ZATI-128756 format. One record per residue (C-alpha): residue number from 1; chain; x, y, z. Coordinates in nm, 2 decimals, padded with zeros to 4 digits. Layout:
# ZATI-128756
NUM,A,X,Y,Z .
...
***
This chain:
# ZATI-128756
1,A,10.30,10.51,16.33 .
2,A,10.18,10.62,15.99 .
3,A,10.32,10.97,16.02 .
4,A,10.66,10.84,16.12 .
5,A,10.72,10.63,15.80 .
6,A,10.81,10.81,15.49 .
7,A,10.80,10.69,15.13 .
8,A,11.18,10.67,15.14 .
9,A,11.15,10.42,15.42 .
10,A,10.93,10.20,15.21 .
11,A,11.17,10.23,14.91 .
12,A,11.46,10.12,15.13 .
13,A,11.27,09.83,15.27 .
14,A,11.17,09.68,14.94 .
15,A,11.50,09.75,14.77 .
16,A,11.68,09.57,15.05 .
17,A,11.44,09.28,15.04 .
18,A,11.50,09.24,14.67 .
19,A,11.88,09.26,14.72 .
20,A,11.87,08.99,14.99 .
21,A,11.65,08.76,14.78 .
22,A,11.90,08.80,14.50 .
23,A,12.18,08.69,14.73 .
24,A,11.98,08.39,14.84 .
25,A,11.91,08.30,14.48 .
26,A,11.53,08.33,14.52 .
27,A,11.27,08.36,14.24 .
28,A,11.35,08.63,13.99 .
29,A,10.97,08.71,13.97 .
30,A,10.96,08.78,14.35 .
31,A,11.28,08.99,14.32 .
32,A,11.13,09.20,14.04 .
33,A,10.81,09.24,14.24 .
34,A,11.00,09.41,14.52 .
35,A,11.21,09.62,14.29 .
36,A,10.89,09.73,14.10 .
37,A,10.72,09.82,14.43 .
38,A,11.02,10.02,14.55 .
39,A,11.04,10.21,14.22 .
40,A,10.66,10.28,14.22 .
41,A,10.66,10.41,14.57 .
42,A,10.97,10.63,14.49 .
43,A,10.76,10.81,14.22 .
44,A,10.46,10.88,14.45 .
45,A,10.39,11.24,14.52 .
46,A,10.17,11.16,14.82 .
47,A,10.23,10.97,15.14 .
48,A,10.18,10.59,15.12 .
49,A,10.15,10.57,15.50 .
50,A,09.88,10.83,15.48 .
51,A,09.69,10.63,15.23 .
52,A,09.71,10.33,15.47 .
53,A,09.57,10.55,15.75 .
54,A,09.29,10.66,15.52 .
55,A,09.20,10.30,15.44 .
56,A,09.28,10.33,15.07 .
57,A,09.31,10.01,14.86 .
58,A,09.68,10.00,14.78 .
59,A,09.63,09.73,14.52 .
60,A,09.49,10.00,14.29 .
61,A,09.85,10.14,14.26 .
62,A,10.04,09.99,13.97 .
63,A,10.31,09.76,14.10 .
64,A,10.15,09.71,14.44 .
65,A,09.99,09.36,14.46 .
66,A,09.83,09.18,14.76 .
67,A,10.16,09.06,14.91 .
68,A,10.32,09.41,14.89 .
69,A,10.01,09.58,15.02 .
70,A,10.01,09.35,15.32 .
71,A,10.37,09.43,15.40 .
72,A,10.31,09.80,15.37 .
73,A,10.02,09.78,15.62 .
74,A,10.23,09.56,15.85 .
75,A,10.52,09.82,15.84 .
76,A,10.28,10.10,15.92 .
77,A,10.11,09.91,16.20 .
78,A,10.42,09.77,16.37 .
79,A,10.73,09.94,16.23 .
80,A,10.86,09.60,16.12 .
81,A,10.80,09.35,15.84 .
82,A,10.84,08.99,15.95 .
83,A,10.96,08.87,15.61 .
84,A,11.23,09.13,15.61 .
85,A,11.34,09.03,15.96 .
86,A,11.36,08.67,15.86 .
87,A,11.58,08.75,15.55 .
88,A,11.81,08.96,15.76 .
89,A,11.85,08.68,16.01 .
90,A,11.95,08.44,15.74 .
91,A,12.23,08.66,15.60 .
92,A,12.54,08.83,15.76 .
93,A,12.44,09.17,15.90 .
94,A,12.65,09.39,15.66 .
95,A,12.59,09.18,15.34 .
96,A,12.40,09.46,15.16 .
97,A,12.71,09.67,15.15 .
98,A,12.88,09.40,14.94 .
99,A,12.63,09.45,14.66 .
100,A,12.72,09.82,14.63 .
101,A,13.08,09.72,14.52 .
102,A,13.10,09.72,14.13 .
103,A,13.17,09.37,14.01 .
104,A,13.00,09.21,14.31 .
105,A,12.67,09.08,14.17 .
106,A,12.43,08.86,14.38 .
107,A,12.59,08.53,14.27 .
108,A,12.94,08.66,14.36 .
109,A,12.82,08.79,14.69 .
110,A,12.65,08.46,14.76 .
111,A,12.98,08.27,14.69 .
112,A,13.18,08.52,14.89 .
113,A,12.95,08.48,15.19 .
114,A,12.92,08.10,15.17 .
115,A,13.27,08.00,15.07 .
116,A,13.49,08.27,15.22 .
117,A,13.27,08.37,15.51 .
118,A,13.29,08.73,15.41 .
119,A,13.04,08.96,15.58 .
120,A,13.17,09.32,15.51 .
121,A,13.35,09.53,15.25 .
122,A,13.66,09.54,15.48 .
123,A,13.67,09.15,15.48 .
124,A,13.61,09.16,15.10 .
125,A,13.91,09.39,15.06 .
126,A,14.13,09.16,15.27 .
127,A,14.02,08.86,15.06 .
128,A,14.11,09.04,14.74 .
129,A,14.45,09.13,14.89 .
130,A,14.54,08.78,15.01 .
131,A,14.43,08.61,14.69 .
132,A,14.13,08.42,14.83 .
133,A,13.87,08.62,14.63 .
134,A,14.05,08.52,14.30 .
135,A,13.99,08.16,14.38 .
136,A,13.61,08.18,14.37 .
137,A,13.45,08.02,14.07 .
138,A,13.43,08.25,13.76 .
139,A,13.63,08.51,13.94 .
140,A,14.01,08.49,13.86 .
141,A,14.29,08.72,13.94 .
142,A,14.20,09.01,13.71 .
143,A,13.84,09.03,13.83 .
144,A,13.96,09.03,14.19 .
145,A,14.20,09.31,14.12 .
146,A,13.92,09.51,13.95 .
147,A,13.70,09.47,14.26 .
148,A,13.99,09.58,14.48 .
149,A,14.03,09.89,14.26 .
150,A,13.65,09.96,14.29 .
151,A,13.67,09.94,14.67 .
152,A,13.96,10.19,14.67 .
153,A,13.78,10.41,14.43 .
154,A,13.46,10.41,14.64 .
155,A,13.67,10.51,14.94 .
156,A,13.80,10.81,14.75 .
157,A,13.46,10.95,14.67 .
158,A,13.12,10.99,14.83 .
159,A,12.84,10.76,14.72 .
160,A,12.66,11.03,14.51 .
161,A,12.78,11.34,14.34 .
162,A,12.56,11.66,14.32 .
163,A,12.42,11.72,13.98 .
164,A,12.60,12.04,13.91 .
165,A,12.94,11.90,14.00 .
166,A,12.88,11.60,13.78 .
167,A,12.76,11.83,13.50 .
168,A,13.07,12.05,13.52 .
169,A,13.30,11.75,13.54 .
170,A,13.13,11.59,13.23 .
171,A,13.17,11.92,13.03 .
172,A,13.54,11.96,13.13 .
173,A,13.63,11.60,13.05 .
174,A,13.44,11.62,12.72 .
175,A,13.62,11.93,12.62 .
176,A,13.96,11.77,12.70 .
177,A,13.88,11.46,12.49 .
178,A,13.78,11.67,12.19 .
179,A,14.11,11.85,12.22 .
180,A,14.32,11.53,12.21 .
181,A,14.10,11.30,11.99 .
182,A,14.10,11.43,11.63 .
183,A,13.86,11.16,11.52 .
184,A,13.60,11.22,11.79 .
185,A,13.26,11.29,11.63 .
186,A,13.03,11.31,11.93 .
187,A,13.04,11.25,12.30 .
188,A,12.70,11.21,12.47 .
189,A,12.62,11.18,12.84 .
190,A,12.39,10.90,12.94 .
191,A,12.28,10.75,13.28 .
192,A,12.15,10.95,13.57 .
193,A,12.31,11.27,13.44 .
194,A,12.11,11.26,13.12 .
195,A,11.80,11.19,13.33 .
196,A,11.89,11.50,13.54 .
197,A,11.87,11.33,13.87 .
198,A,11.96,11.55,14.17 .
199,A,12.27,11.34,14.25 .
200,A,12.48,11.12,14.02 .
201,A,12.65,10.79,14.08 .
202,A,12.89,10.72,13.79 .
203,A,12.92,10.93,13.47 .
204,A,12.83,10.74,13.15 .
205,A,12.96,10.87,12.82 .
206,A,12.88,10.73,12.47 .
207,A,13.14,10.82,12.21 .
208,A,13.13,10.80,11.83 .
209,A,13.46,10.84,11.66 .
210,A,13.63,10.79,11.33 .
211,A,13.91,10.63,11.52 .
212,A,13.74,10.45,11.81 .
213,A,14.07,10.29,11.93 .
214,A,14.20,10.63,12.04 .
215,A,13.92,10.74,12.28 .
216,A,13.98,10.49,12.56 .
217,A,14.36,10.56,12.59 .
218,A,14.30,10.93,12.56 .
219,A,14.06,10.93,12.85 .
220,A,14.30,10.72,13.06 .
221,A,14.58,10.97,12.98 .
222,A,14.40,11.28,13.09 .
223,A,14.58,11.48,13.37 .
224,A,14.26,11.48,13.58 .
225,A,14.25,11.10,13.59 .
226,A,14.33,10.96,13.94 .
227,A,14.30,10.59,13.86 .
228,A,14.23,10.37,13.56 .
229,A,13.99,10.10,13.65 .
230,A,13.92,09.93,13.32 .
231,A,14.07,09.99,12.97 .
232,A,13.96,09.80,12.67 .
233,A,13.83,09.85,12.32 .
234,A,13.46,09.87,12.41 .
235,A,13.48,10.04,12.75 .
236,A,13.72,10.24,12.96 .
237,A,13.65,10.33,13.32 .
238,A,13.85,10.59,13.52 .
239,A,13.82,10.79,13.84 .
240,A,13.88,11.16,13.78 .
241,A,13.92,11.45,14.01 .
242,A,13.70,11.51,14.22 .
243,A,13.66,11.14,14.27 .
244,A,13.39,11.07,14.00 .
245,A,13.40,10.74,13.81 .
246,A,13.36,10.79,13.43 .
247,A,13.25,10.49,13.21 .
248,A,13.33,10.56,12.84 .
249,A,13.18,10.34,12.58 .
250,A,13.24,10.34,12.20 .
251,A,12.94,10.31,11.98 .
252,A,12.90,10.24,11.61 .
253,A,12.70,10.52,11.44 .
254,A,12.43,10.28,11.33 .
255,A,12.37,10.14,11.68 .
256,A,12.42,10.47,11.87 .
257,A,12.05,10.51,11.94 .
258,A,12.02,10.17,12.10 .
259,A,12.33,10.21,12.31 .
260,A,12.22,10.56,12.43 .
261,A,11.88,10.43,12.53 .
262,A,12.02,10.13,12.71 .
263,A,12.28,10.32,12.92 .
264,A,12.05,10.62,12.98 .
265,A,11.82,10.39,13.18 .
266,A,11.67,10.40,13.44 .
267,A,11.70,10.03,13.53 .
268,A,11.33,10.01,13.60 .
269,A,11.24,10.18,13.28 .
270,A,11.45,09.94,13.08 .
271,A,11.30,09.64,13.27 .
272,A,10.95,09.75,13.18 .
273,A,11.06,09.83,12.82 .
274,A,11.22,09.49,12.79 .
275,A,10.91,09.31,12.91 .
276,A,10.70,09.52,12.67 .
277,A,10.93,09.42,12.38 .
278,A,10.93,09.05,12.48 .
279,A,10.55,09.05,12.45 .
280,A,10.60,09.15,12.08 .
281,A,10.85,08.88,12.02 .
282,A,11.15,09.12,12.05 .
283,A,11.45,09.14,12.28 .
284,A,11.66,09.45,12.36 .
285,A,12.02,09.51,12.43 .
286,A,12.27,09.79,12.39 .
287,A,12.33,09.70,12.02 .
288,A,11.97,09.70,11.90 .
289,A,11.65,09.51,11.89 .
290,A,11.65,09.14,11.80 .
291,A,11.35,08.96,11.65 .
292,A,11.35,08.65,11.87 .
293,A,11.21,08.41,11.61 .
294,A,11.46,08.50,11.33 .
295,A,11.75,08.60,11.57 .
296,A,11.80,08.90,11.34 .
297,A,11.92,09.22,11.52 .
298,A,11.81,09.56,11.39 .
299,A,12.03,09.86,11.46 .
300,A,11.92,10.22,11.53 .
301,A,12.11,10.53,11.48 .
302,A,11.89,10.74,11.71 .
303,A,11.65,10.69,12.00 .
304,A,11.34,10.80,11.81 .
305,A,11.37,10.52,11.56 .
306,A,11.44,10.27,11.85 .
307,A,11.12,10.36,12.03 .
308,A,10.93,10.38,11.71 .
309,A,11.02,10.02,11.63 .
310,A,10.84,09.93,11.96 .
311,A,10.54,10.13,11.85 .
312,A,10.61,10.41,12.10 .
313,A,10.69,10.78,12.08 .
314,A,11.03,10.90,12.20 .
315,A,11.02,10.93,12.58 .
316,A,11.22,11.22,12.73 .
317,A,11.50,11.09,12.96 .
318,A,11.36,11.28,13.26 .
319,A,11.05,11.06,13.24 .
320,A,11.23,10.73,13.22 .
321,A,11.17,10.62,13.58 .
322,A,10.98,10.30,13.53 .
323,A,10.66,10.45,13.67 .
324,A,10.37,10.56,13.43 .
325,A,10.57,10.67,13.13 .
326,A,10.52,10.36,12.92 .
327,A,10.15,10.36,12.98 .
328,A,10.13,10.72,12.89 .
329,A,10.34,10.67,12.58 .
330,A,10.12,10.38,12.46 .
331,A,09.81,10.60,12.52 .
332,A,09.96,10.90,12.34 .
333,A,09.94,11.10,12.66 .
334,A,10.30,11.20,12.72 .
335,A,10.32,11.56,12.82 .
336,A,10.48,11.84,12.63 .
337,A,10.75,11.92,12.89 .
338,A,10.86,12.27,12.98 .
339,A,11.18,12.39,12.82 .
340,A,11.43,12.65,12.94 .
341,A,11.33,12.86,12.64 .
342,A,10.97,12.87,12.78 .
343,A,11.07,13.08,13.08 .
344,A,10.97,13.45,13.06 .
345,A,11.11,13.58,13.39 .
346,A,11.30,13.51,13.71 .
347,A,11.13,13.60,14.03 .
348,A,11.40,13.53,14.30 .
349,A,11.72,13.74,14.26 .
350,A,11.97,13.90,14.50 .
351,A,12.20,14.20,14.47 .
352,A,12.48,14.33,14.69 .
353,A,12.22,14.52,14.89 .
354,A,12.19,14.20,15.09 .
355,A,12.40,13.89,15.03 .
356,A,12.43,13.91,14.65 .
357,A,12.77,13.96,14.48 .
358,A,12.68,14.22,14.22 .
359,A,12.53,14.57,14.23 .
360,A,12.16,14.60,14.17 .
361,A,12.20,14.77,13.84 .
362,A,12.43,14.49,13.71 .
363,A,12.18,14.22,13.81 .
364,A,11.90,14.40,13.63 .
365,A,12.11,14.44,13.32 .
366,A,12.21,14.08,13.32 .
367,A,11.85,13.96,13.35 .
368,A,11.75,14.19,13.07 .
369,A,12.03,14.04,12.86 .
370,A,11.87,13.70,12.91 .
371,A,11.57,13.82,12.70 .
372,A,11.32,13.79,12.98 .
373,A,11.00,13.99,12.98 .
374,A,10.99,14.04,13.36 .
375,A,11.20,14.00,13.68 .
376,A,11.17,14.05,14.05 .
377,A,11.46,14.16,14.27 .
378,A,11.41,13.99,14.61 .
379,A,11.68,14.09,14.85 .
380,A,11.65,13.95,15.20 .
381,A,11.44,14.10,15.48 .
382,A,11.57,14.26,15.79 .
383,A,11.56,13.96,16.02 .
384,A,11.83,13.77,15.83 .
385,A,12.13,13.97,15.97 .
386,A,12.38,13.72,15.83 .
387,A,12.26,13.81,15.48 .
388,A,12.26,14.19,15.55 .
389,A,11.88,14.19,15.52 .
390,A,11.71,14.52,15.43 .
391,A,11.53,14.74,15.69 .
392,A,11.21,14.90,15.58 .
393,A,11.39,15.22,15.51 .
394,A,11.66,15.05,15.29 .
395,A,11.38,14.86,15.11 .
396,A,11.19,15.18,15.03 .
397,A,11.51,15.33,14.88 .
398,A,11.57,15.02,14.68 .
399,A,11.21,15.04,14.54 .
400,A,11.27,15.40,14.43 .
401,A,11.59,15.29,14.24 .
402,A,11.42,15.00,14.07 .
403,A,11.13,15.22,13.96 .
404,A,11.37,15.47,13.82 .
405,A,11.55,15.19,13.62 .
406,A,11.22,15.08,13.46 .
407,A,11.25,15.35,13.19 .
408,A,11.57,15.20,13.06 .
409,A,11.42,14.86,12.99 .
410,A,11.13,14.70,12.80 .
411,A,11.14,14.43,13.06 .
412,A,10.90,14.47,13.35 .
413,A,11.10,14.52,13.68 .
414,A,10.91,14.41,13.99 .
415,A,11.00,14.53,14.33 .
416,A,11.02,14.24,14.57 .
417,A,11.17,14.08,14.87 .
418,A,11.25,13.74,15.01 .
419,A,11.09,13.78,15.34 .
420,A,11.18,13.56,15.63 .
421,A,10.91,13.35,15.79 .
422,A,10.98,13.39,16.16 .
423,A,10.97,13.10,16.40 .
424,A,10.61,13.19,16.51 .
425,A,10.49,13.21,16.15 .
426,A,10.49,13.59,16.15 .
427,A,10.63,13.77,15.85 .
428,A,10.96,13.96,15.89 .
429,A,10.80,14.28,15.76 .
430,A,10.47,14.43,15.87 .
431,A,10.18,14.43,15.63 .
432,A,10.22,14.80,15.54 .
433,A,10.57,14.73,15.42 .
434,A,10.47,14.42,15.23 .
435,A,10.19,14.62,15.06 .
436,A,10.43,14.84,14.88 .
437,A,10.60,14.55,14.70 .
438,A,10.49,14.39,14.38 .
439,A,10.62,14.04,14.46 .
440,A,10.68,13.87,14.80 .
441,A,10.85,13.54,14.83 .
442,A,10.84,13.39,15.19 .
443,A,11.11,13.16,15.31 .
444,A,11.23,12.98,15.62 .
445,A,11.59,13.05,15.71 .
446,A,11.61,12.97,16.08 .
447,A,11.46,12.76,16.36 .
448,A,11.48,12.46,16.12 .
449,A,11.46,12.20,16.40 .
450,A,11.10,12.26,16.47 .
451,A,10.87,11.95,16.48 .
452,A,10.65,11.87,16.18 .
453,A,10.33,12.02,16.32 .
454,A,10.50,12.35,16.42 .
455,A,10.69,12.39,16.09 .
456,A,10.38,12.31,15.88 .
457,A,10.17,12.56,16.08 .
458,A,10.45,12.82,16.04 .
459,A,10.46,12.80,15.66 .
460,A,10.09,12.78,15.63 .
461,A,10.07,13.10,15.83 .
462,A,10.28,13.27,15.57 .
463,A,10.06,13.14,15.29 .
464,A,09.76,13.29,15.46 .
465,A,09.91,13.64,15.44 .
466,A,09.74,13.83,15.16 .
467,A,10.07,13.98,15.04 .
468,A,10.27,13.66,15.01 .
469,A,10.29,13.55,14.64 .
470,A,10.50,13.24,14.67 .
471,A,10.69,13.01,14.92 .
472,A,11.06,12.98,14.85 .
473,A,11.27,12.67,14.88 .
474,A,11.01,12.51,15.11 .
475,A,11.22,12.22,15.25 .
476,A,11.53,12.44,15.30 .
477,A,11.75,12.15,15.22 .
478,A,12.11,12.18,15.09 .
479,A,12.20,11.87,14.90 .
480,A,12.47,11.67,15.08 .
481,A,12.50,11.94,15.36 .
482,A,12.16,12.00,15.53 .
483,A,11.86,11.77,15.56 .
484,A,11.51,11.91,15.48 .
485,A,11.30,12.05,15.75 .
486,A,11.02,11.82,15.88 .
487,A,10.69,11.93,15.74 .
488,A,10.36,11.80,15.59 .
489,A,10.40,11.86,15.22 .
490,A,10.05,11.75,15.14 .
491,A,09.91,12.00,15.39 .
492,A,10.13,12.28,15.25 .
493,A,10.03,12.21,14.89 .
494,A,09.66,12.19,14.98 .
495,A,09.69,12.52,15.15 .
496,A,09.88,12.67,14.86 .
497,A,09.59,12.57,14.64 .
498,A,09.33,12.71,14.88 .
499,A,09.51,13.04,14.93 .
500,A,09.63,13.11,14.58 .
501,A,10.00,13.09,14.68 .
502,A,10.26,12.97,14.42 .
503,A,10.53,12.72,14.52 .
504,A,10.89,12.77,14.41 .
505,A,11.12,12.52,14.24 .
506,A,11.45,12.68,14.35 .
507,A,11.70,12.61,14.07 .
508,A,12.01,12.67,14.28 .
509,A,12.18,12.34,14.22 .
510,A,12.26,12.29,14.59 .
511,A,11.89,12.32,14.66 .
512,A,11.66,12.18,14.38 .
513,A,11.37,12.25,14.61 .
514,A,11.09,12.16,14.56 .
515,A,11.21,11.82,14.47 .
516,A,11.05,11.64,14.17 .
517,A,10.78,11.43,14.36 .
518,A,10.67,11.74,14.55 .
519,A,10.65,11.94,14.23 .
520,A,10.45,11.66,14.07 .
521,A,10.20,11.67,14.35 .
522,A,10.17,12.05,14.32 .
523,A,10.10,12.00,13.95 .
524,A,09.83,11.74,14.02 .
525,A,09.66,11.98,14.27 .
526,A,09.68,12.28,14.03 .
527,A,09.92,12.48,14.24 .
528,A,10.12,12.73,14.03 .
529,A,10.50,12.66,14.02 .
530,A,10.77,12.92,13.97 .
531,A,11.11,12.82,13.85 .
532,A,11.36,13.07,14.00 .
533,A,11.74,13.07,14.01 .
534,A,11.78,13.24,14.35 .
535,A,12.09,13.39,14.18 .
536,A,12.33,13.58,14.40 .
537,A,12.56,13.67,14.10 .
538,A,12.51,13.70,13.73 .
539,A,12.65,13.36,13.66 .
540,A,12.38,13.21,13.87 .
541,A,12.12,13.32,13.61 .
542,A,12.21,13.02,13.39 .
543,A,12.11,12.77,13.67 .
544,A,11.75,12.79,13.55 .
545,A,11.82,12.47,13.35 .
546,A,11.84,12.27,13.68 .
547,A,11.50,12.40,13.80 .
548,A,11.35,12.32,13.46 .
549,A,11.49,11.97,13.49 .
550,A,11.30,11.92,13.82 .
551,A,10.98,12.05,13.66 .
552,A,11.03,11.81,13.37 .
553,A,11.08,11.51,13.60 .
554,A,10.75,11.62,13.76 .
555,A,10.58,11.60,13.42 .
556,A,10.52,11.97,13.41 .
557,A,10.45,12.15,13.08 .
558,A,10.49,12.53,13.04 .
559,A,10.13,12.58,13.14 .
560,A,10.21,12.46,13.50 .
561,A,10.49,12.71,13.54 .
562,A,10.38,13.06,13.63 .
563,A,10.68,13.24,13.50 .
564,A,10.65,13.06,13.16 .
565,A,10.35,13.28,13.09 .
566,A,10.38,13.60,12.89 .
567,A,10.40,13.92,13.09 .
568,A,10.04,14.02,13.04 .
569,A,09.92,13.68,13.17 .
570,A,10.16,13.68,13.46 .
571,A,10.07,14.03,13.57 .
572,A,09.71,13.95,13.53 .
573,A,09.75,13.67,13.78 .
574,A,09.96,13.88,14.01 .
575,A,09.71,14.17,14.01 .
576,A,09.42,13.94,14.08 .
577,A,09.31,13.95,14.45 .
578,A,09.49,13.66,14.62 .
579,A,09.17,13.47,14.70 .
580,A,09.08,13.46,14.33 .
581,A,09.42,13.36,14.20 .
582,A,09.36,12.99,14.20 .
583,A,09.06,13.03,13.97 .
584,A,09.26,13.27,13.76 .
585,A,09.54,13.01,13.72 .
586,A,09.30,12.73,13.65 .
587,A,09.17,12.94,13.36 .
588,A,09.52,13.01,13.24 .
589,A,09.60,12.64,13.23 .
590,A,09.28,12.56,13.06 .
591,A,09.34,12.83,12.80 .
592,A,09.70,12.71,12.75 .
593,A,09.81,13.07,12.71 .
594,A,10.18,12.99,12.74 .
595,A,10.42,13.01,12.45 .
596,A,10.23,13.30,12.29 .
597,A,10.30,13.67,12.31 .
***
């Protein structure tokens, strides 16, 4: 049973239990305990079910007490949790869907269920249409109409928006608002976009303006707006093409820091921060920090001073997950996170020799223009026919061209290939072909339905090849389009450590693979990470920011990222026999050689 239950399964279990307890009006402490457990498990870089199988004491994990530990073990042993089943029996079967509708908090859901016998979003919509919802206590006609709008807005869009689409939408709307609002001073994204989560719910924007009254109407009047949900002095909510909800809030300059912190979240980070402040006799809200005894509210123009008032250093948004970041901040142990400017090279690039869109020479020139010290061109190997993969003869000709280009650039040009890992674990090129390359990145592109044991063995086989430098986009996922393959990430990372193989964080925004928790585990084990764009055109070179965001959410500094090292250090690692690369990388990390030339 243990191998069949993922960490995501535990997260869903405890989040759902917390939601059902909220609807029932149960103890807030019990609700928070389940929420805290779900958040803690979501941040784990190792298998919780595996820890149970090993007999580990789960109570040593922050946020996992005796009751939660027992439920985890029950779930692993039986596939069920009796307490969850009892809660589910006491509530309508689809009631959790009601909580996902904006405006439907637990108390409102409870009233809708008990007084109107509503058990689904469809029934909620009908109650809003026929006027019954408006008759609930503390509801009213306007609130019911807003809930109806939210239901319609949700129908127009998917639950989550990929990070890159949300980012582009935010940039476009921001540019339009600056064009039409003469008094707009600043417009800052908050929420999950600022935390660089891989998918985004709603877009949160914080505005400072010399004329605050103009920003809300200006947003509502943009041509891209499909529906206006709320329009007021403090907040305006709209749905824009392509179906993304934007919540715009106006901030006073002297309270901007508090508002930005509050709406950046995450919810669990803010809960822990609030509890920490309460122990100091302070309370937090979007306007500032209030001294409880005197009821005096202090305002903060920036986040640094907000956190400093609590005795904490500023915490990067990517770390605000309600896990270990507050403990690390209090102990002065927050990491110096990797920055885009730390990257010295890109080691996964395609040209029109395979499935890229630009000639080889243009890709090299574009990489050089980025100011990089080194690069690797990695067109596909022969087996990937759909990508016009290179035969050994074509690859040999490409190597000659790349070597001839070297004289034009100070940048080191590496001859490489993205070599397919065949279904049986064999490499798509024989060893004598691989031996003529400087850099080999091995990836899975087919037979993705293999079971966990077979897929894990397949990728491990590639790692054991002496010519393979890194594993590319290990899970093969395409966000919103293709699920990850089934593999044992712990076994892969342990093997990567043992064999001296690097693991890629593929920065293509549709991939973001490795994901943050897997990258965090790689960091913990001392496995080198490489942040690559997998660019198929010159515009794709700028996607490195998405991969860096994954590394930052994994608590990675530049020392953990192989291609953040200067060219001499990187080539020193690359030219070390593979069996000795782990020791070499350990020495590089210990010497903190990054950031110097």
